[in-house]
N, C-alpha and C positions, 0 to 999 in steps of 0.2 A: 657312595663315599668310599667303598671298598674296591672299586674297579681298578684294574691294572691295564697298562698299555700293552696290547698283544705282542708288539714287535720287541719290546724291551723287557717285559715282565715286571716293570716298575710301576708303583702306584701313581695315580694322577696327583699332580700338585694340588694343595688346598685351593689355590686361586682358580685352577682349571675346574676342579670339582664344584667349587662355589659358583662359578659362572654358569655351569650347566644346570645346577640346581635352581638358579635364578630364572633360567629359561622355563623350566618346568613350572615354577611358581607363577610366572607371568602367563603362561599358556592356560593354567587352571583358573587363573583370575578371569581370563577372557571367557572360559567355559561358564563360570559363575555368572558373568555379565549377560551371557546369552540365555541364561535360565536353565542350563542343562545340569547344573549342580546347585544345591542350596548354599554350600559353603566350600571354600577353597581348602582342601586337606593339606596343602603345602604352605599355608600362610605363615607358619612359624619358622620357615626357612629364611634366613637373612644372609645373603651373600654366602660366604664360606663358613658361616657359623650356624649350625643347625642344632636344634634341641634333640635330634636323634643321634647325635654323635659329633665329635670334633674332627673327623677325618683320619687319615693315616698317620698324622703327626700328633694326634691327641695324646694327652698324658693320662696314664692310669693313676689310680689312687696312690699306688706305691711310688710311682715316679713323681707325682705332685708332692708327696711327703719328702722325697729326696731334694726336690727343688727348694722347698721351704727350709730344709736343714743345711743347704749349701753355704749360705753366708756365715762368716765367722762372727757370731754375735758378741764375742769378747772384744771385738774391735768396733770403733764408732761407726765406720763406714758399713761394716757388716750388719750392725744392729739396725741402722737406717734402712739398708736394703731388705732385710728380713721384714721390717715393718711395711715396706712398700709391697712386697710380695703377698704378705698376709692380707693387706687391704684389697688388693686386686682379687685374690682368691675368695675372700669373704663377701665382698660387695659386688664383684663383677664390673669394676670401673675400668674405663679406657685410660690409655696413657695420658692424653691431654686433660682428662678429668682428675687424674692423680696430681698432675702438675698444678692444677687450679685450686686444689684443696686449701682451705684456710684453717687456722687453729680453731676458730669458732665453729667449724663444721663437724668437729669431733666431740661426741658425748660418750666418754668412756663409762660413766656410771650407768647410763641407759643402754650402752652397747649399740649406739646408732651413729650413722655417718650421713651427713647431708652432702649431696652431690649435684653439681651443676652440669647438665648434659652438654657434651661437646657437639651434639648433633642438632638439637633444637633449642638449647639454652634453658630448658625447663629444669626445675629443681625437684629432686626426688630424695627420699630417705631410704637407706639400706641398712640392714642389720650387720653388726660385726660379730665374728666368732669369738669365743673365749680366748683363743690363741692370738687373734688380731688385737684384741683389747690388751692382752698382756704385753705384746711386743711394741705396740704403739705407746703404751704407758711407759715402758722402759726408755724408748726413744725420746719421748717428751721430757722425761725426768733426767736422763743421764747424758743425752747427746745434744739435743737442740738448744738448750740454754747456753752452752759453751759456744757453739757455732754462731748463734744469734748475736754474739758480742763482736764478731768480726766486722770490719768496716763496710763491707759491701762495695759494689762498683757497678756503674752504669744504671740505666733505667730500671732494671730488674731489682735493684737494691731497695726500691721503694716498698716492696712487699716482704722485705726481710723480717720485719716485725710481725707479720700476719700469716705468711705462707706456712703450711704444715711441713713440707719437706724442703730442706735447704741443703746446700753443699758446704764442704769443709774448708775450702780455700779462701772464700770471701764471705761466706754466709748468705750468698744469693739464693733465691728460690730455684728449685730444679725446673727446667723446661721440659717439654714433651720429648724432645730428642734424647735428653739425658736419661729420662725415665725409661725410654725404650731400650737404650744401650745397657742400662743396669739390668733390666729384666732379661734381655737377650743373652747377656754374658752368663747369667745364672742358669737359665733354661737350657741353653745349648751345652752346658756341662753334663746335663742329664739326658737331653734329647738333641744330639748334634744337628739333625736334619730338620728341626722344628722351624717352620716358617711362621712369621708374625707371632713371636713369643707371647706378647700381651694377650692376643686373641686366644692363644692356646690355653693360657691360664683362665681366661673368661669361660672357655669351653669346659674346663675342669670344674669351675664354679657351678656351671649349669648342671654337670653330672652329679655333683654333690647335692645340689638343691633337689634334683629329681629323686635321688636316692633317699632324701629326707622326706619325700612325699609332697613337695611343692607342686602346685598346678602350673601349667604352661603360662597362663595369664599372669600369675603371681611372679613367675621368673622373669617374664618380659617386662613387667612393671618395675621390678627391682633393677634390671639392667638398662632400663630406659629405652626399650625397644618397641613399645606398643604402637606408637605412631608409625614407625618404619614398617612394622609388620602389616598394619592395616592398609597402609598406602602403597605397599609393594616396593618401598624404597630399599636401597642397599645400604648396608652399614659401611662406613669408611674403614679402610684397612689400617687399623691402629692396634 
């Protein structure tokens, strides 16, 4: 993950590094199948997202703090964006999973979030940090009720009454593309060269969980990665 290109001196892109890691993982899986190893030591590598680091574009704890503090929470848009960032960092959710969240998926009192996987459709539960609970609570109390009164427009308007994150112009639910744009705009203010910003925050979530003592199995369960890891599948670039 730290290798550089000899001719340029620049680091490999996360996509290239991830592709090479997948080859290593696949080869070792073959080795296990042949009976030369009991277990694949690289089974926790998923595409460009590895539990041993987020690559050259990973966010440090200090940079992640800057990312979270970038939105202006005195503005409605900023408060919503901070809530989105907090949810991704706390629960390790993907952009399409953020877009599919419903009001009923949030339990602020228990500090839990119900997530429908965008990979296999399975439902999992992830914990929310105290910060995520605080900013989600503010968003739900101060922002969403006003935006939900807007008329809405198009097929997406049907979820206006149930979707967790909505937009200010019509009150429609956010789609995956809009979530990605919101996250990218904030992350690249802190890390201009960051590729796949949502994944970068997920990697920061992994680093936080590991620092807190979580096991690899627990982390993959929280992020909805267990099946992908066991089957050697790659994570979509989200």
